[in-house]
C-alpha positions in Angstrom: -14.4 -14.6 0.5 -11.7 -12.7 2.3 -10.7 -10.8 -0.8 -14.4 -9.9 -1.6 -14.8 -8.6 1.9 -11.6 -6.5 1.6 -12.8 -5.1 -1.8 -16.1 -4.2 -0.2 -14.4 -2.4 2.7 -12.2 -0.5 0.3 -15.1 0.7 -1.9 -17.1 1.7 1.2 -14.3 3.7 2.7 -13.3 5.5 -0.6 -10.2 3.7 -1.7 -10.0 3.3 -5.5 -6.6 1.5 -5.9 -4.6 -0.8 -3.6 -1.4 -2.9 -3.5 -1.6 -6.4 -2.1 1.0 -9.1 -1.3 -0.1 -12.6 -0.5 -0.7 -16.1 -1.8 -3.8 -16.8 -4.0 -3.6 -13.5 -5.8 -5.6 -15.1 -8.6 -8.6 -15.3 -6.2 -8.0 -11.6 -5.2 -7.9 -10.7 -9.0 -11.3 -12.2 -9.4 -12.6 -10.1 -6.5 -11.0 -7.0 -8.0 -12.7 -7.7 -11.4 -16.1 -8.3 -9.8 -15.8 -5.3 -7.4 -14.6 -2.8 -10.1 -11.7 -1.5 -8.0 -8.1 -1.1 -9.2 -5.7 -3.7 -7.9 -1.9 -4.0 -8.0 -1.6 -7.6 -7.0 1.8 -9.0 -5.8 2.3 -12.7 -5.9 4.5 -13.6 -2.9 8.0 -14.6 -4.0 10.4 -16.2 -1.5 12.9 -19.1 -1.5 11.2 -22.4 -2.3 12.3 -24.1 0.9 10.7 -21.2 2.9 7.4 -21.4 1.0 4.2 -23.4 1.5 3.3 -22.8 -2.2 3.1 -25.7 -4.5 5.9 -25.4 -7.0 8.5 -22.6 -7.4 7.3 -19.2 -6.2 9.0 -17.2 -8.9 7.5 -19.4 -11.6 4.1 -19.2 -9.9 4.5 -15.4 -10.0 5.3 -15.4 -13.7 2.4 -17.6 -14.5 0.1 -15.3 -12.5 1.5 -12.2 -14.3 1.0 -13.8 -17.7 -2.5 -14.8 -16.9 -3.8 -11.4 -15.6 -1.7 -8.7 -17.3 -3.7 -6.6 -19.7 -6.9 -7.2 -17.8 -8.8 -4.0 -17.0 -7.8 -2.5 -13.6 -5.5 -5.4 -12.7 -1.7 -4.9 -12.5 0.0 -8.2 -11.5 3.5 -8.1 -10.1 6.2 -10.0 -8.2 6.3 -9.2 -4.4 9.3 -10.4 -2.4 8.4 -11.3 1.1 11.5 -9.9 2.7 15.2 -10.4 3.4 14.4 -13.1 6.0 12.7 -15.3 3.4 14.5 -14.6 0.1 18.1 -15.1 -1.1 20.0 -12.8 -3.4 19.0 -15.1 -6.3 15.3 -14.8 -5.5 15.5 -11.0 -5.2 17.3 -10.6 -8.5 14.9 -13.1 -10.2 12.0 -10.9 -9.0 13.6 -7.8 -10.3 14.2 -9.5 -13.6 10.6 -10.6 -13.8 9.3 -7.1 -13.0 11.5 -5.6 -15.7 10.5 -8.3 -18.2 6.8 -7.4 -17.8 7.2 -3.7 -17.0 5.7 -3.9 -13.5 6.6 -2.5 -10.1 7.9 -4.9 -7.5 7.0 -4.8 -3.8 8.6 -6.1 -0.6 8.5 -5.8 3.2 11.6 -3.8 4.4 13.1 -3.4 7.9 9.8 -3.8 9.7 11.2 -5.2 12.9 14.5 -4.8 14.8 15.0 -8.6 14.9 14.7 -8.7 11.1 17.4 -6.0 10.7 19.8 -7.4 13.3 19.5 -11.0 12.1 20.3 -9.9 8.6 23.2 -7.8 9.7 24.6 -10.8 11.6 24.3 -13.0 8.5 25.6 -10.6 5.9 27.4 -7.9 7.7 25.0 -5.4 6.1 21.6 -3.9 7.1 18.7 -4.9 4.7 18.6 -1.7 2.6 22.4 -1.7 2.3 22.4 -5.3 1.2 19.6 -4.8 -1.3 21.6 -1.9 -2.8 24.8 -4.0 -2.8 23.1 -6.9 -4.7 21.5 -4.5 -7.3 17.9 -5.1 -6.4 16.8 -1.5 -5.6 15.6 0.8 -8.4 12.7 3.3 -9.0 10.0 0.6 -9.5 10.4 -0.8 -6.0 7.7 -0.1 -3.3 9.1 -0.9 0.2 6.4 -1.5 2.9 7.2 -0.4 6.5 10.8 0.8 6.1 10.8 1.5 9.9 14.2 0.4 11.3 16.5 2.5 9.0 19.7 4.5 9.5 20.1 7.8 7.7 22.5 6.1 5.3 19.8 3.6 4.4 17.3 6.5 3.9 19.8 8.0 1.4 20.2 4.6 -0.3 16.4 4.5 -0.9 16.5 8.1 -2.2 19.4 7.4 -4.5 17.6 4.5 -6.1 14.2 6.2 -6.3 12.5 3.6 -4.1 9.1 4.5 -2.8 8.0 3.7 0.8 4.6 2.4 1.9 4.3 3.7 5.4 2.0 1.6 7.7 1.6 3.5 11.0 -1.4 1.8 12.6 0.0 -1.7 11.9 3.5 -0.8 13.2 1.9 0.5 16.5 -0.5 -2.5 16.9 2.3 -5.0 16.4 4.6 -2.9 18.7 7.5 -3.1 16.2 9.0 -0.3 18.2 10.4 2.0 15.6 9.0 5.0 13.7 9.5 5.3 10.0 11.7 8.4 9.6 9.3 10.5 7.6 11.0 13.9 8.2 14.3 12.4 7.0 12.5 10.7 4.0 11.1 14.1 3.0 14.4 15.9 3.4 16.3 13.3 1.3 13.6 13.2 -1.4 12.2 9.7 -0.8 8.6 9.3 -2.1 6.4 8.2 0.9 2.9 6.8 0.4 0.5 5.6 3.1 -0.8 2.1 3.8 -2.9 0.1 6.2 -0.8 -3.0 5.9 -3.8 -5.4 6.2 -6.8 -6.3 8.2 -5.0 -8.8 10.4 -2.7 -6.2 11.8 -4.6 -3.0 11.7 -7.7 -4.1 11.9 -9.3 -2.2 9.1 -8.4 -0.7 5.7 -9.9 2.8 6.3 -7.4 5.2 4.7 -9.1 8.2 6.1 -8.5 6.9 9.6 -4.9 6.0 8.7 -4.2 9.6 7.7 -5.1 10.9 11.1 -3.1 8.1 12.9 -0.1 8.9 10.6 -0.1 12.6 11.3 -0.6 12.3 15.0 2.0 9.5 15.4 4.8 11.7 13.9 3.7 14.9 15.7 3.8 13.0 19.0 7.1 11.2 18.3 9.0 14.4 17.2 7.4 16.8 19.7 6.5 18.9 16.8 3.0 19.7 15.7 4.1 21.0 12.3 6.1 17.9 11.3 3.4 16.4 9.2 0.6 18.8 8.2 -2.8 17.9 6.7 -2.0 18.6 3.1 1.2 16.5 3.1 -0.7 13.7 4.9 -3.4 13.8 2.2 -0.6 13.7 -0.5 0.8 10.5 1.1 -2.6 8.9 0.7 -3.2 10.1 -2.9 -0.7 11.5 -5.4 2.3 9.9 -3.6 0.6 6.5 -3.8 0.1 7.1 -7.5 3.8 7.9 -7.9 4.8 4.7 -6.0 2.7 2.8 -8.5 4.3 4.7 -11.5 0.7 6.0 -12.2 0.9 9.6 -11.2 0.0 10.8 -14.8 -3.2 8.7 -14.7 -4.5 8.6 -11.1 -3.8 10.2 -7.6 -5.4 13.6 -8.2 -8.6 15.0 -9.8 -7.4 16.6 -13.0 -8.5 16.8 -16.6 -7.1 13.9 -18.6 -6.6 11.6 -15.7 -8.8 8.5 -15.0 -11.8 9.4 -12.9 -10.9 7.7 -9.6 -12.8 9.8 -7.1 -14.1 9.5 -3.5 -17.0 11.8 -2.6 -17.1 12.7 1.1 -20.2 13.9 2.9 -19.5 17.5 3.7 -22.7 17.6 5.9 -21.4 14.9 8.3 -21.4 16.2 11.9 -17.6 15.5 11.8 -17.0 17.7 8.8 -19.0 20.8 10.0 -18.1 23.6 9.8 -16.6 23.2 6.3 -14.9 25.8 4.2 -12.4 25.8 1.4 -9.7 26.7 3.9 -10.6 23.9 6.3 -11.5 21.1 3.8 -8.2 19.3 3.8 -7.8 19.5 7.5 -11.3 18.2 8.0 -10.7 15.3 5.7 -7.4 14.3 7.4 -8.4 14.9 11.1 -12.2 14.5 11.2 -13.5 12.2 8.5 -13.6 8.4 8.5 -14.5 5.8 6.0 -18.2 6.0 6.9 -18.3 9.6 5.6 -17.6 8.5 2.1 -20.8 8.8 0.1 -19.7 7.6 -3.4 -16.7 5.9 -4.9 -15.9 6.1 -8.6 -13.2 4.1 -10.3 -12.3 4.5 -14.0 -15.4 6.7 -14.3 -17.7 4.0 -13.1 -19.8 4.5 -9.9 -19.1 1.6 -7.5 -21.0 3.1 -4.7 -23.6 5.9 -4.8 -25.0 7.5 -1.6 -23.6 4.6 0.5 -25.3 1.9 -1.7 -22.7 -0.4 -3.3 -23.6 -0.9 -6.9 -20.9 -3.2 -8.2 -21.4 -6.2 -5.8 -24.1 -7.5 -3.5 -23.0 -6.2 -0.1 -25.1 -8.6 2.0 -24.1 -11.5 -0.2 -20.4 -10.7 0.5 -20.9 -10.3 4.2 -22.8 -13.6 4.4 -20.1 -15.4 2.4 -17.3 -14.0 4.6 -19.2 -14.9 7.8 -19.9 -18.4 6.5 -16.3 -18.9 5.5 -15.0 -17.7 8.8 
């Protein structure tokens, strides 16, 4: 029920592809198939003694990958919860699994100061340094948060081709205290994408809203109104996300030969007027929100047309979610 509600919200706010990390990804996969969206679904991998899963998480992840790989619009993958829940052996087993099945791998990285300092106390290294030291980092890793990093760690991510999934609204809501160092990421060549984290710490999955929050957060933090302009912010939410997923040749921009993953925004919304070619990107980033999305197309198929969801029964999903809650 929760996954169906999430898929409904993504469709209605114009998101065509998403990365997820949690338990019960097989249920989320069913919601993705039913909804028609594109899902990169990470089975949570952590040390067995830290887990509430039945059985061994890494074996559960492999079973999940084997069951759902090859299904249309579903990309199953191993997702390591973080350095606070996974040993060196678990991290390396996850990388091995990702390489075996040619998937990306996903983790939470340096989200909180406590996580960083506790790991440093235990290993003598900060999380990104340690992950580099054990040989986990490479260009198929997507690191969520990446907030409490030194410039040395930024360079470590750049050297290994790691992509960052930046979660500004969640980081502010949870008061994690740090700011992901976006200007330093850009300078050192780290690919940065944009993320909502999740509905429990955001509280929505509206990527149009997230773009505005992201840009304003960094302008305010750096006392520099030019630090993150509208076009670069839009890139974080589109083509950079596709690069993080190793899919930039197929999705992430509207180009001949790519898959038709498109969100159509209402240019006649009172928030979008006046609209010109010169102001379109700025209007999308600073003025639009998910309710301005008229139609959502994934893989060339209309999932929503003129605000009517076609792929799933909207009221049925809402009733199911309300009832389950």
